[in-house]
Backbone as CSV, one residue per row, in Angstrom:
resi,resn,N_x,N_y,N_z,CA_x,CA_y,CA_z,C_x,C_y,C_z
1,MET,-79.231,22.600,66.301,-78.619,22.391,65.121,-79.875,22.443,63.974
2,ALA,-79.473,23.167,62.839,-80.504,23.281,61.843,-80.773,21.937,61.180
3,ARG,-82.026,21.786,60.743,-82.435,20.632,60.127,-82.790,21.009,58.701
4,TYR,-82.153,20.206,57.732,-82.499,20.517,56.407,-83.667,19.349,55.806
5,GLN,-84.526,19.756,54.889,-85.656,18.846,54.695,-86.106,18.899,53.176
6,LEU,-86.242,17.728,52.707,-86.837,17.666,51.443,-88.412,17.269,51.571
7,ILE,-89.088,18.164,50.803,-90.646,18.046,51.221,-91.281,17.578,49.613
8,SER,-92.032,16.463,49.978,-92.666,15.980,48.702,-93.652,16.783,48.448
9,SER,-94.135,16.855,47.048,-95.320,17.468,46.454,-96.442,16.614,46.248
10,MET,-96.222,15.352,46.525,-97.294,14.480,46.344,-97.868,13.966,47.807
11,GLY,-99.182,14.188,47.977,-99.692,13.818,49.268,-99.288,14.638,50.293
12,PRO,-99.373,14.171,51.685,-99.050,14.917,52.859,-97.603,15.293,52.824
13,MET,-97.071,16.520,53.627,-95.693,16.677,53.640,-94.911,15.560,54.294
14,HIS,-93.792,15.327,53.675,-92.935,13.999,54.232,-91.490,14.655,54.483
15,PRO,-91.226,15.303,55.592,-89.948,15.849,56.036,-88.874,14.524,56.110
16,VAL,-87.871,14.956,55.563,-86.664,14.093,55.693,-85.354,14.841,56.125
17,HIS,-84.796,14.373,57.218,-83.755,15.026,57.880,-82.459,14.648,57.152
18,LEU,-81.785,15.675,56.777,-80.324,15.503,55.931,-79.566,14.470,56.597
19,ALA,-79.601,14.242,57.885,-78.590,13.253,58.364,-79.122,11.731,57.963
20,SER,-80.167,11.582,57.569,-80.786,10.395,57.224,-80.504,10.078,55.776
21,ILE,-80.195,11.136,55.085,-80.072,10.854,53.628,-78.502,10.311,53.252
22,ASP,-78.697,9.196,52.281,-77.501,8.686,51.732,-77.237,9.705,50.443
23,LEU,-75.981,10.518,50.627,-76.009,11.368,49.476,-75.605,10.817,48.125
24,ASN,-75.171,9.638,48.131,-75.105,8.732,46.928,-76.232,8.763,46.306
25,LEU,-77.309,8.664,46.699,-78.590,8.742,46.026,-78.872,9.849,45.244
26,LEU,-78.274,10.929,45.394,-78.340,12.280,44.569,-77.702,11.791,43.321
27,VAL,-76.585,11.136,43.414,-75.824,10.786,42.282,-76.639,9.764,41.501
28,VAL,-76.894,8.878,42.034,-78.116,7.812,41.248,-79.309,8.459,40.822
29,PHE,-79.892,9.571,41.373,-81.097,10.366,40.834,-80.429,11.062,39.549
30,ASP,-79.114,11.736,39.454,-78.815,12.379,38.419,-78.603,11.488,37.283
31,ALA,-78.062,10.235,37.449,-77.866,9.251,36.324,-78.981,8.627,35.849
32,LEU,-80.120,8.408,36.708,-81.209,7.881,36.146,-82.011,8.870,35.182
33,LEU,-81.940,10.087,35.546,-82.691,11.220,34.756,-81.990,11.590,33.524
34,ALA,-80.515,11.357,33.523,-79.616,11.608,32.445,-79.838,10.416,31.322
35,GLU,-79.947,9.217,31.898,-79.931,7.920,30.916,-81.371,7.589,30.623
36,GLY,-82.332,7.847,31.519,-83.733,7.275,31.317,-83.826,5.819,31.170
37,SER,-82.852,5.028,31.965,-82.632,3.638,31.798,-82.009,3.087,33.198
38,VAL,-82.574,2.053,33.777,-81.676,1.501,34.937,-80.319,1.027,34.662
39,THR,-80.436,0.277,33.401,-79.328,-0.311,32.965,-78.246,0.549,32.656
40,ARG,-78.409,1.666,31.878,-77.514,2.680,31.275,-77.040,3.552,32.615
41,ALA,-77.895,4.009,33.574,-77.607,4.426,34.761,-76.782,3.845,35.578
42,ALA,-76.841,2.429,35.694,-76.007,1.627,36.513,-74.510,1.754,35.896
43,ALA,-74.534,1.408,34.620,-73.099,1.590,33.988,-72.553,2.929,33.999
44,ARG,-73.199,3.965,34.097,-72.675,5.332,34.273,-72.089,5.507,35.456
45,VAL,-72.502,4.945,36.743,-72.068,5.311,38.135,-71.191,4.143,38.391
46,GLY,-71.179,2.832,37.779,-70.339,1.905,38.027,-71.172,0.795,39.081
47,LEU,-72.234,0.732,39.054,-73.007,-0.165,39.926,-73.504,-1.406,38.989
48,SER,-73.923,-2.424,39.803,-74.636,-3.526,38.956,-75.938,-3.125,38.797
49,GLN,-76.748,-3.626,37.808,-78.060,-3.384,37.522,-78.930,-3.621,38.773
50,SER,-78.724,-4.580,39.576,-79.390,-5.025,40.839,-79.213,-3.968,41.845
51,ALA,-78.036,-3.457,41.973,-77.710,-2.475,42.948,-78.489,-1.146,42.608
52,MET,-78.432,-0.886,41.327,-78.966,0.406,40.853,-80.587,0.253,41.027
53,SER,-81.120,-0.802,40.888,-82.672,-0.941,41.204,-82.996,-0.895,42.504
54,HIS,-81.958,-1.488,43.470,-82.245,-1.355,44.825,-82.103,0.231,45.211
55,ALA,-81.316,0.832,44.638,-81.021,2.317,45.132,-82.166,3.106,44.633
56,LEU,-82.686,2.810,43.376,-83.951,3.394,42.913,-85.156,3.283,43.792
57,GLY,-85.262,2.112,44.382,-86.163,1.645,45.462,-86.009,2.597,46.533
58,ARG,-84.852,2.736,47.072,-84.635,3.743,48.326,-84.926,5.282,47.931
59,LEU,-84.503,5.546,46.635,-84.618,6.927,46.112,-86.260,7.149,46.105
60,ARG,-86.970,6.337,45.722,-88.506,6.491,45.567,-89.206,6.651,47.076
61,THR,-88.487,5.866,48.052,-88.924,6.005,49.318,-88.593,7.351,49.940
62,LEU,-87.256,7.822,49.639,-86.740,9.219,50.087,-87.690,10.141,49.884
63,ILE,-88.033,10.359,48.628,-88.788,11.411,48.046,-90.302,11.282,47.841
64,ASP,-90.642,9.924,48.155,-92.135,9.692,48.073,-92.697,9.997,46.698
65,ASP,-91.784,9.317,45.700,-92.245,9.798,44.158,-91.675,8.432,43.545
66,PRO,-92.476,8.165,42.388,-91.833,6.963,41.492,-90.490,7.200,40.889
67,VAL,-90.303,8.627,40.567,-89.121,9.040,39.969,-89.091,8.803,38.321
68,LEU,-89.153,7.594,38.023,-89.384,7.144,36.624,-90.481,6.210,36.395
69,VAL,-91.137,6.476,35.515,-92.362,5.466,35.083,-92.312,4.928,33.731
70,ARG,-92.707,3.785,33.543,-92.580,3.050,32.135,-93.723,3.571,31.323
71,THR,-93.506,3.852,30.160,-94.574,4.156,29.074,-94.127,3.542,27.891
72,PRO,-94.945,3.628,26.789,-94.529,3.073,25.583,-93.400,3.645,25.004
73,ARG,-92.879,4.817,25.389,-91.865,5.467,24.984,-90.649,5.269,25.684
74,GLY,-90.786,4.475,26.688,-89.617,4.076,27.613,-89.841,4.754,28.857
75,MET,-88.796,4.817,29.710,-88.842,5.419,31.140,-88.858,7.062,30.974
76,ILE,-89.634,7.473,31.624,-89.728,9.041,31.516,-89.772,9.323,33.052
77,PRO,-89.120,10.645,33.436,-89.304,11.188,34.713,-90.584,11.794,35.213
78,THR,-91.098,11.545,36.220,-92.147,12.305,36.735,-92.074,13.641,37.042
79,PRO,-93.136,14.503,37.143,-93.054,16.001,37.247,-92.160,16.401,38.578
80,ARG,-92.375,15.489,39.560,-91.427,15.721,40.981,-90.169,15.696,40.601
81,ALA,-89.747,14.579,39.936,-88.411,14.204,39.497,-87.785,15.569,38.667
82,GLN,-88.599,15.977,37.560,-88.278,16.935,36.739,-88.051,18.260,37.587
83,GLU,-88.966,18.458,38.613,-88.810,19.745,39.481,-87.475,19.684,40.386
84,LEU,-87.145,18.357,40.908,-85.762,18.362,41.771,-84.686,18.149,40.955
85,ILE,-84.543,17.715,39.704,-83.200,17.500,38.977,-82.375,18.732,39.012
86,GLY,-82.989,19.922,38.762,-82.068,21.149,38.497,-81.372,21.596,39.859
87,PRO,-82.181,21.574,41.113,-81.509,21.931,42.306,-80.598,20.862,42.654
88,ILE,-80.819,19.637,42.439,-79.878,18.505,42.773,-78.700,18.597,41.787
89,ARG,-78.815,18.889,40.761,-77.364,18.847,39.777,-76.772,19.965,40.263
90,GLU,-77.340,21.163,40.547,-76.621,22.441,41.132,-75.879,22.098,42.458
91,ALA,-76.468,21.252,43.389,-75.873,20.898,44.400,-74.576,20.056,44.273
92,LEU,-74.879,18.969,43.451,-73.810,17.908,43.212,-72.574,18.737,42.639
93,ALA,-72.829,19.861,41.741,-71.824,20.650,41.084,-71.043,21.195,42.067
94,GLN,-71.878,22.028,43.199,-71.295,22.598,44.011,-70.382,21.751,45.093
95,ILE,-70.728,20.718,45.405,-70.089,19.736,46.189,-68.772,19.260,45.543
96,GLU,-68.969,19.020,44.173,-67.891,18.516,43.598,-66.895,19.601,43.585
97,ALA,-67.078,20.866,43.060,-66.172,21.996,43.180,-65.482,22.293,44.401
98,THR,-66.368,22.180,45.531,-65.808,22.616,46.893,-64.702,21.504,47.220
99,VAL,-65.162,20.141,47.034,-64.173,19.150,47.447,-62.943,19.265,46.506
100,ALA,-63.092,19.424,45.321,-61.893,19.427,44.373,-61.133,20.777,44.552
101,ARG,-61.655,21.721,45.037,-60.839,23.050,45.205,-59.582,22.758,45.974
102,SER,-58.448,23.214,45.581,-57.189,23.171,46.297,-57.285,24.438,47.250
103,PRO,-56.883,24.164,48.658,-56.812,25.113,49.460,-55.559,26.104,49.050
104,ARG,-55.767,27.534,49.173,-54.543,28.319,48.803,-54.169,29.375,49.959
105,PHE,-52.939,29.632,50.033,-52.610,30.560,51.047,-51.895,31.734,50.314
106,GLU,-52.297,33.090,50.618,-51.703,34.107,50.043,-51.011,34.926,51.053
107,PRO,-49.767,34.655,51.281,-48.871,35.380,52.291,-49.190,36.994,52.387
108,ALA,-49.099,37.423,51.190,-49.323,39.006,51.019,-50.548,39.497,51.806
109,THR,-51.430,38.763,51.890,-52.878,39.338,52.470,-53.304,38.577,53.715
110,SER,-52.718,37.593,54.002,-53.120,36.603,55.013,-52.761,37.260,56.448
111,ARG,-53.787,37.082,57.420,-53.811,37.670,58.825,-53.542,36.308,59.850
112,ARG,-52.971,35.417,59.164,-52.750,34.070,59.948,-51.826,34.484,61.141
113,SER,-51.998,33.831,62.240,-51.045,33.776,63.275,-50.414,32.323,63.599
114,PHE,-49.234,32.311,63.829,-48.402,31.114,63.917,-47.864,31.245,65.354
115,ALA,-48.039,30.075,66.198,-47.330,29.763,67.270,-46.125,28.891,67.284
116,VAL,-45.057,29.003,67.504,-43.917,28.332,67.426,-43.258,28.079,68.780
117,ALA,-43.167,26.835,69.124,-42.444,26.254,70.461,-40.854,26.159,70.021
118,THR,-39.928,26.915,70.837,-38.533,26.907,70.341,-37.886,27.385,71.503
119,VAL,-36.423,27.344,71.126,-35.282,27.545,72.060,-34.488,28.746,72.046
120,ASP,-33.605,29.253,72.816,-32.964,30.356,72.751,-32.121,30.361,71.422
121,TYR,-31.506,29.365,71.306,-30.660,29.133,69.791,-31.515,29.708,68.686
122,VAL,-32.713,29.071,68.506,-33.545,29.590,67.340,-34.042,31.083,67.219
123,GLU,-34.234,31.667,68.591,-34.592,32.902,68.419,-33.441,33.872,68.160
124,LEU,-32.302,33.338,68.411,-31.094,34.225,67.925,-30.715,33.906,66.565
125,ILE,-30.824,32.599,66.239,-30.329,32.508,64.784,-31.150,32.459,63.676
126,LEU,-32.502,32.111,63.768,-33.386,32.014,62.760,-34.524,33.003,62.956
127,LEU,-35.030,33.417,64.137,-36.196,34.394,64.244,-35.753,35.748,63.530
128,PRO,-34.624,36.352,63.736,-34.470,37.632,63.205,-34.776,37.712,61.730
129,ARG,-34.225,36.718,61.068,-34.380,36.483,59.495,-35.880,36.119,59.259
130,LEU,-36.310,35.411,60.027,-37.793,34.985,59.703,-38.710,36.352,59.845
131,VAL,-38.530,37.187,60.827,-39.212,38.433,60.960,-38.957,39.227,59.909
132,HIS,-37.774,39.390,59.447,-37.444,40.232,58.234,-38.293,39.597,57.122
133,LYS,-38.205,38.514,56.924,-38.857,37.648,55.738,-40.458,37.992,55.836
134,LEU,-41.054,37.972,57.011,-42.465,38.231,57.436,-42.916,39.676,56.951
135,PHE,-42.052,40.521,57.287,-42.368,41.946,56.957,-42.248,42.212,55.437
136,ALA,-41.527,41.500,54.746,-41.338,41.667,53.326,-42.364,41.101,52.719
137,ASP,-42.633,39.898,52.855,-43.557,38.896,52.304,-45.062,38.691,52.776
138,ALA,-45.102,38.767,53.878,-46.432,38.526,54.687,-46.398,39.405,55.800
139,PRO,-46.849,40.761,55.464,-46.770,41.945,56.424,-47.876,41.600,57.653
140,PHE,-48.959,40.994,57.245,-49.936,40.845,58.283,-50.012,39.604,59.138
141,VAL,-48.875,38.666,58.723,-48.913,37.408,59.529,-48.153,37.683,60.898
142,ASP,-48.612,37.256,61.687,-48.196,37.327,63.193,-47.463,35.981,63.725
143,LEU,-46.337,36.192,64.499,-45.582,35.237,65.035,-45.630,35.253,66.508
144,ILE,-45.948,34.108,67.144,-46.034,33.767,68.619,-44.826,32.892,68.956
145,ALA,-43.663,33.062,69.485,-42.531,32.349,69.966,-42.770,32.080,71.488
146,ARG,-42.816,30.793,71.686,-42.975,30.209,73.128,-42.022,29.229,73.498
147,PRO,-41.837,29.172,74.757,-40.662,28.053,75.186,-41.406,26.632,75.055
148,TYR,-40.506,25.733,75.157,-40.938,24.235,75.412,-41.673,24.177,76.734
149,ASP,-42.678,23.305,76.778,-43.162,22.956,78.071,-43.809,21.686,78.140
150,ASN,-44.312,21.079,79.244,-44.798,19.788,79.311,-46.116,19.438,78.361
151,GLU,-46.751,20.647,77.991,-47.778,20.380,77.144,-47.667,20.588,75.762
152,MET,-46.409,20.692,75.222,-45.937,21.071,73.865,-46.700,20.009,72.852
153,TRP,-46.475,18.818,73.168,-47.037,17.927,72.142,-48.587,17.841,72.123
154,SER,-49.149,17.932,73.200,-50.513,17.910,73.161,-51.146,19.139,72.580
155,SER,-50.427,20.545,72.920,-50.729,21.566,72.322,-50.629,21.623,70.732
156,MET,-49.772,20.848,70.334,-49.557,20.794,68.796,-50.573,19.877,68.223
157,GLU,-51.050,18.789,68.913,-52.125,18.014,68.338,-53.502,18.906,68.263
158,THR,-53.628,19.739,69.169,-54.963,20.536,69.234,-54.820,21.816,68.261
159,GLY,-53.619,22.125,67.828,-53.466,23.338,66.949,-53.122,24.592,67.707
160,LYS,-53.081,24.422,69.120,-52.619,25.519,69.938,-51.046,26.033,69.478
161,VAL,-50.231,24.963,69.361,-48.934,25.238,68.757,-48.699,24.735,67.382
162,ASP,-48.384,25.371,66.481,-48.235,25.077,65.039,-46.905,24.294,64.850
163,LEU,-45.878,24.632,65.431,-44.506,24.045,64.936,-43.638,24.086,66.331
164,ALA,-42.775,22.974,66.348,-41.766,22.989,67.278,-40.457,22.983,66.584
165,ILE,-39.393,23.826,67.121,-38.099,24.002,66.433,-37.064,23.760,67.423
166,GLY,-36.078,22.726,67.213,-35.072,22.658,68.334,-34.333,21.275,68.282
167,LEU,-33.843,20.819,69.413,-33.004,19.569,69.595,-34.152,18.516,70.068
168,LEU,-34.544,17.770,69.044,-35.743,17.066,69.450,-35.627,15.504,69.079
169,PRO,-34.870,14.860,70.042,-34.469,13.543,69.634,-35.539,12.438,69.595
170,ALA,-36.562,12.685,70.424,-37.629,11.941,70.583,-38.923,12.373,70.168
171,VAL,-39.347,11.805,69.120,-40.791,12.619,68.645,-41.870,11.584,68.744
172,PRO,-43.176,11.877,69.194,-44.138,10.905,69.252,-44.556,10.636,68.011
173,SER,-45.442,9.404,67.916,-46.054,8.986,66.780,-47.057,10.079,66.418
174,GLY,-47.396,10.255,64.999,-48.288,11.027,64.541,-47.686,12.618,64.364
175,PHE,-46.287,12.505,64.333,-45.764,13.871,63.935,-44.705,13.793,62.875
176,TYR,-44.420,14.798,62.112,-43.452,14.808,61.058,-42.325,15.429,61.429
177,ARG,-41.139,15.073,61.115,-39.722,15.821,61.353,-39.064,16.096,60.079
178,GLN,-38.361,17.429,60.133,-37.512,17.892,59.010,-36.223,18.394,59.653
179,ARG,-35.189,17.770,59.237,-33.969,18.373,59.578,-33.680,19.663,58.920
180,LEU,-33.195,20.710,59.705,-32.982,22.028,59.210,-31.615,22.508,59.069
181,LEU,-30.660,22.019,60.180,-29.239,22.321,59.929,-28.585,21.345,60.942
182,GLU,-27.160,21.327,60.661,-26.329,20.630,61.467,-25.251,21.711,62.003
183,GLU,-24.934,21.398,63.434,-24.194,22.422,64.181,-22.895,21.820,64.887
184,HIS,-21.952,22.503,65.041,-21.039,22.175,65.976,-20.637,23.201,67.156
185,TYR,-19.669,23.057,67.704,-19.427,23.979,68.929,-18.082,24.724,68.667
186,MET,-18.158,25.896,69.407,-16.936,26.676,69.640,-16.912,27.359,70.902
187,CYS,-15.798,27.731,71.170,-15.737,28.487,72.689,-15.624,30.129,72.540
188,VAL,-15.948,30.594,73.700,-15.852,32.127,73.675,-15.371,32.536,74.999
189,VAL,-14.483,33.591,74.951,-13.737,34.017,76.075,-13.715,35.483,76.039
190,ARG,-13.226,36.146,76.978,-13.259,37.852,76.740,-11.861,37.987,76.170
191,ARG,-12.004,39.083,75.453,-10.858,39.423,74.556,-9.408,39.619,75.194
192,ASN,-9.427,40.234,76.418,-8.265,40.540,77.243,-8.166,39.451,78.349
193,HIS,-8.478,38.144,77.967,-8.551,37.301,79.129,-6.914,36.933,79.549
194,PRO,-6.747,36.877,80.830,-5.289,36.983,81.472,-4.688,35.514,81.199
195,VAL,-5.159,34.357,80.840,-4.699,33.405,80.732,-4.793,32.744,79.247
196,VAL,-5.903,32.788,78.672,-6.033,32.406,77.225,-5.445,33.332,76.134
197,ARG,-4.464,32.728,75.461,-3.693,33.528,74.541,-4.123,33.104,73.201
198,SER,-3.292,32.849,72.241,-3.772,32.538,70.630,-4.479,31.179,70.582
199,LYS,-4.302,30.493,71.548,-5.008,29.087,71.376,-5.677,28.534,72.770
200,LEU,-6.503,27.921,72.747,-7.154,27.284,73.865,-6.697,25.872,74.247
201,THR,-5.842,25.562,75.168,-5.379,24.230,75.227,-6.168,23.540,76.165
202,LEU,-6.056,22.002,76.290,-6.884,21.282,76.848,-6.657,21.609,78.324
203,LYS,-5.437,21.637,78.835,-5.140,21.947,80.201,-5.953,23.400,80.719
204,THR,-5.668,24.411,79.834,-6.219,25.527,80.184,-7.697,25.500,80.266
205,TYR,-8.155,24.773,79.279,-9.736,24.601,79.167,-10.444,24.005,80.386
206,THR,-9.715,22.974,80.946,-10.204,22.280,82.013,-9.840,22.977,83.474
207,SER,-9.037,23.729,83.237,-8.688,24.563,84.640,-9.252,25.847,84.865
208,LEU,-9.822,26.313,83.944,-10.830,27.644,84.019,-12.023,27.420,84.392
209,PRO,-12.835,28.391,85.045,-14.183,28.139,85.187,-15.032,28.277,83.971
210,HIS,-16.222,27.540,83.940,-16.977,27.670,82.692,-18.464,28.194,83.038
211,ALA,-18.816,28.744,82.192,-20.380,29.249,81.936,-20.962,27.991,81.140
212,LEU,-22.224,27.709,81.568,-23.075,26.753,80.914,-24.367,27.153,80.645
213,ILE,-24.746,26.938,79.328,-26.285,27.374,79.029,-27.169,26.234,79.446
214,SER,-28.123,26.364,80.371,-28.856,25.374,80.997,-30.179,25.853,81.182
215,PRO,-31.042,25.780,80.271,-32.483,26.406,80.435,-33.323,25.999,81.762
216,ARG,-32.919,24.816,82.276,-33.756,24.474,83.587,-32.711,24.230,84.763
217,GLY,-31.430,24.563,84.523,-30.585,24.552,85.583,-30.108,23.084,85.974
218,GLU,-30.014,22.099,85.042,-29.987,20.790,85.247,-28.543,20.403,85.358
219,GLY,-27.522,21.214,84.923,-26.178,20.955,84.698,-25.798,19.978,83.956
220,GLY,-24.360,19.859,83.408,-23.953,18.927,82.762,-24.308,19.230,81.164
221,GLY,-23.633,18.251,80.345,-23.996,18.522,79.061,-22.894,17.758,78.088
222,ARG,-22.885,18.060,76.857,-22.025,17.334,75.845,-20.594,17.667,76.212
223,VAL,-20.194,18.804,76.585,-18.762,18.986,76.946,-18.276,18.025,78.193
224,ASP,-19.092,17.941,79.337,-18.864,17.070,80.402,-18.651,15.666,80.048
225,GLU,-19.663,15.305,79.095,-19.599,13.714,78.748,-18.169,13.444,77.867
226,VAL,-17.888,14.321,76.978,-16.565,14.061,76.336,-15.463,14.112,77.149
227,LEU,-15.379,15.105,78.142,-14.121,15.180,79.100,-14.208,14.038,79.858
228,ALA,-15.424,13.486,80.505,-15.361,12.311,81.304,-14.785,11.124,80.742
229,GLN,-15.008,11.140,79.299,-14.627,10.083,78.637,-13.045,9.923,78.687
230,GLN,-12.347,10.985,78.822,-10.956,11.251,78.775,-10.515,11.184,80.227
231,GLY,-11.283,10.822,81.191,-10.951,11.074,82.534,-10.869,12.434,83.112
232,LEU,-11.334,13.590,82.590,-11.370,14.764,82.767,-12.651,15.471,83.260
233,SER,-12.434,16.674,83.819,-13.864,17.280,84.441,-13.438,18.723,84.211
234,ARG,-14.415,19.598,84.364,-14.405,21.013,84.542,-15.161,21.450,85.475
235,ARG,-15.061,22.692,86.024,-15.922,23.487,87.048,-16.760,24.296,86.304
236,VAL,-17.974,24.037,86.586,-19.178,24.913,85.940,-19.493,25.916,87.066
237,ALA,-19.077,27.157,86.860,-19.104,28.110,87.869,-20.455,28.905,87.695
238,LEU,-21.074,28.863,86.569,-22.234,29.475,86.212,-23.264,28.750,85.236
239,GLN,-24.313,28.612,85.754,-25.435,28.011,84.720,-26.593,28.993,84.528
240,ILE,-26.897,29.253,83.324,-27.773,30.384,83.066,-28.453,29.937,81.713
241,PRO,-29.798,30.498,81.528,-30.662,29.776,80.601,-30.504,30.592,79.154
242,HIS,-29.819,31.720,79.131,-29.813,32.456,77.945,-28.503,32.724,77.305
243,PHE,-28.303,32.627,76.154,-27.049,33.006,75.298,-26.574,34.489,75.672
244,LEU,-27.298,35.218,75.135,-26.932,36.728,75.407,-26.539,37.084,76.713
245,VAL,-27.328,36.782,77.740,-26.943,37.042,79.235,-25.577,36.349,79.443
246,ALA,-25.477,35.173,78.871,-24.075,34.554,79.258,-22.928,35.309,78.423
247,ALA,-23.191,35.899,77.275,-22.036,36.347,76.648,-21.702,37.653,77.256
248,HIS,-22.701,38.561,77.851,-22.431,39.634,78.444,-21.414,39.486,79.727
249,ILE,-21.792,38.281,80.509,-21.263,37.974,81.837,-19.677,37.625,81.336
250,VAL,-19.616,36.769,80.260,-18.361,36.206,80.038,-17.208,37.423,79.285
251,ALA,-17.857,38.297,78.874,-17.180,39.627,78.384,-16.661,40.397,79.691
252,GLN,-16.940,39.900,80.846,-16.697,40.859,81.820,-15.954,40.012,82.964
253,THR,-15.783,38.685,82.649,-15.028,37.752,83.471,-14.173,36.860,82.845
254,ASP,-13.604,35.783,83.515,-12.621,34.866,83.130,-13.276,33.553,82.801
255,LEU,-14.494,33.592,82.726,-15.220,32.312,82.403,-15.180,31.985,80.764
256,VAL,-15.204,30.626,80.725,-15.150,30.145,79.337,-16.478,29.671,79.014
257,LEU,-17.013,30.047,77.724,-18.427,29.621,77.368,-18.164,28.800,76.166
258,THR,-18.755,27.680,76.265,-18.850,26.834,74.868,-20.283,26.840,74.336
259,VAL,-20.384,27.145,72.956,-21.673,27.495,72.403,-21.632,26.819,70.903
260,PRO,-22.948,26.707,70.308,-22.972,26.452,69.018,-22.276,27.369,68.030
261,ALA,-21.723,26.872,67.128,-20.811,27.732,66.185,-21.546,29.124,65.503
262,ARG,-22.779,28.945,65.276,-23.633,29.931,64.721,-23.832,31.043,65.861
263,ILE,-23.994,30.623,66.946,-23.993,31.526,68.202,-22.807,32.068,68.324
264,ALA,-21.715,31.322,68.331,-20.283,32.021,68.457,-20.006,33.225,67.441
265,ARG,-20.581,32.943,66.085,-20.525,34.047,65.161,-21.192,35.243,65.471
266,VAL,-22.393,35.112,66.196,-23.110,36.301,66.554,-22.286,36.987,67.632
267,PHE,-21.616,36.346,68.556,-20.704,36.909,69.531,-19.367,37.553,69.060
268,ALA,-18.924,37.040,67.795,-17.750,37.557,67.206,-17.937,38.964,66.949
269,GLY,-19.284,39.499,66.708,-19.441,40.884,66.437,-19.408,41.695,67.648
270,MET,-19.144,41.048,68.798,-18.949,41.766,70.265,-17.558,42.020,70.325
271,GLU,-16.889,43.450,70.350,-15.644,43.707,70.482,-15.075,43.073,71.552
272,ALA,-15.633,42.794,72.661,-15.096,42.386,73.933,-14.905,40.970,74.048
273,LEU,-15.368,40.070,72.875,-15.286,38.707,73.006,-14.526,38.162,71.759
274,ARG,-13.783,36.805,72.234,-13.051,35.983,71.244,-13.544,34.712,70.961
275,VAL,-13.710,34.211,69.532,-14.152,32.983,69.476,-13.015,32.108,69.110
276,MET,-13.036,30.810,69.763,-11.826,30.037,69.595,-12.300,28.696,69.457
277,LYS,-11.492,27.699,68.859,-11.830,26.373,68.551,-11.782,25.539,69.962
278,PRO,-12.487,24.617,70.247,-12.281,23.937,71.431,-11.163,23.066,71.418
279,PRO,-10.576,22.623,72.496,-9.269,21.996,72.468,-9.645,20.364,72.380
280,VAL,-10.996,19.886,72.411,-11.303,18.728,72.367,-12.376,18.657,71.168
281,GLU,-12.476,17.394,70.536,-13.742,17.219,69.548,-14.894,16.992,70.366
282,LEU,-15.951,17.822,70.115,-17.169,17.805,70.910,-18.301,17.362,70.152
283,GLY,-18.066,17.097,68.781,-19.315,16.643,67.997,-20.164,17.875,67.619
284,GLY,-21.569,17.524,67.476,-22.339,18.515,67.149,-23.756,18.054,67.453
285,PHE,-24.670,18.669,66.995,-26.038,18.285,67.007,-26.901,18.732,65.720
286,SER,-28.316,18.363,65.788,-28.920,18.602,64.580,-30.266,19.572,65.283
287,LEU,-30.688,20.278,64.244,-31.868,21.014,64.583,-32.934,20.800,63.660
288,ASP,-34.058,20.379,64.150,-35.254,19.912,63.381,-36.301,20.747,63.875
289,GLN,-37.295,20.763,62.620,-38.649,21.314,62.909,-39.690,20.201,62.928
290,VAL,-40.601,20.247,63.760,-41.603,19.151,63.920,-43.056,19.586,63.948
291,TRP,-44.033,18.826,63.242,-45.250,19.420,63.273,-46.257,18.142,63.365
292,HIS,-47.449,18.330,63.700,-48.462,17.254,63.802,-48.833,16.950,62.461
293,GLU,-49.512,15.734,62.347,-49.866,15.304,61.015,-51.142,15.932,60.589
294,ARG,-51.801,16.565,61.617,-53.135,17.405,61.133,-52.724,18.749,60.348
295,GLN,-51.567,19.188,60.417,-51.069,20.525,59.852,-50.236,19.985,58.491
296,ALA,-50.330,18.756,58.022,-49.386,18.481,57.214,-49.733,19.039,55.665
297,LYS,-51.056,19.041,55.536,-51.611,19.458,54.141,-51.973,20.855,54.177
298,ASP,-51.913,21.540,55.298,-52.248,22.950,55.367,-51.271,23.853,54.426
299,PRO,-51.809,24.565,53.592,-50.752,25.331,52.756,-50.168,26.540,53.441
300,ALA,-50.699,26.948,54.330,-50.168,28.008,55.333,-49.098,27.551,56.103
301,HIS,-49.288,26.418,56.560,-48.403,25.715,57.505,-47.179,25.330,56.772
302,ALA,-47.400,24.840,55.508,-46.272,24.232,54.661,-45.471,25.469,54.148
303,TRP,-46.102,26.638,54.003,-45.438,27.877,53.843,-44.529,28.195,54.644
304,LEU,-44.977,28.191,56.131,-44.208,28.582,57.146,-42.908,27.546,57.270
305,ARG,-43.245,26.354,57.187,-42.124,25.442,57.047,-41.012,25.697,56.181
306,GLY,-41.596,25.891,54.984,-40.505,26.320,53.817,-39.910,27.468,54.141
307,ILE,-40.222,28.546,54.764,-39.535,29.757,54.992,-38.508,29.359,56.078
308,PHE,-38.782,28.498,57.115,-37.798,28.067,58.166,-36.644,27.377,57.488
309,ALA,-37.006,26.231,56.626,-36.038,25.437,56.035,-35.164,26.427,55.119
310,GLU,-35.907,27.330,54.396,-34.968,28.129,53.654,-34.019,29.129,54.519
311,ILE,-34.432,29.661,55.463,-33.586,30.470,56.463,-32.384,29.624,57.002
312,ALA,-32.790,28.478,57.392,-31.627,27.535,57.799,-30.617,27.320,56.895
313,ARG,-31.196,26.963,55.769,-29.928,26.804,54.820,-29.122,27.954,54.435
314,GLU,-29.573,29.025,54.771,-28.785,30.332,54.414,-27.898,30.612,55.828
315,SER,-28.280,30.147,56.930,-27.687,30.485,58.141,-26.211,30.017,58.208
């Protein structure tokens, strides 16, 4: 690692490693030379006179120079102090400007890449609009959509994953959450279904075989919970992880598929399918986006979150 040194012009070279320097002493140095008085310099930087005197002593040790000397005309800077004041003031100004500068994000020219952990629902409902928005407003920004996994939270902590979007009821500490949308359920059957007519009754609903969207094949779900509360059940004849594949299968079979309403609207565009209201109140769910606190102030990340929120409102 590089070592930065201040070299004294008085006597033998006196190297000082930057790691050992209290940078506040540079502020003290600037105030002392600007005021030519320990008392006035102390008032300028908000220190007591004794604290300023102590700081002056440390400063003298640091640069191996008296810094200010007393004369009949008052305190005047030494040649070494005059030599250093220009570079030190320039350095202080640069530090102040760097710290005060607000980070900026320019979507039109950025080549940032974002990784989003998400689910099939988001890929169907939000990602098409997001990609369209990226092409229009941020043509060089890349998006990586990846499924949830056991490492998702740690990946977000390290920055490997920028954002998670989905049904996220339990979020660890250190993460922020924003509600994107509320959703409810609808049913989908093939258009020429031999049993389902203009209305899907509870009796028909529970007697027909069902398809279930189950990413991990775990079975069960909201429908089964609601039916069980009424002493009813259904037969899940097919568990499948992806909505679009399920839709194509339902279009060719007598299966019933219960899906989020926005997904059902996508399926409504398929001539072979009909969307119907479920015969029992199933409630709904919320879709959230979650990010780690390390990303909270990143303007690029805030921009992406804003785009997702805007698209969700319009969906």
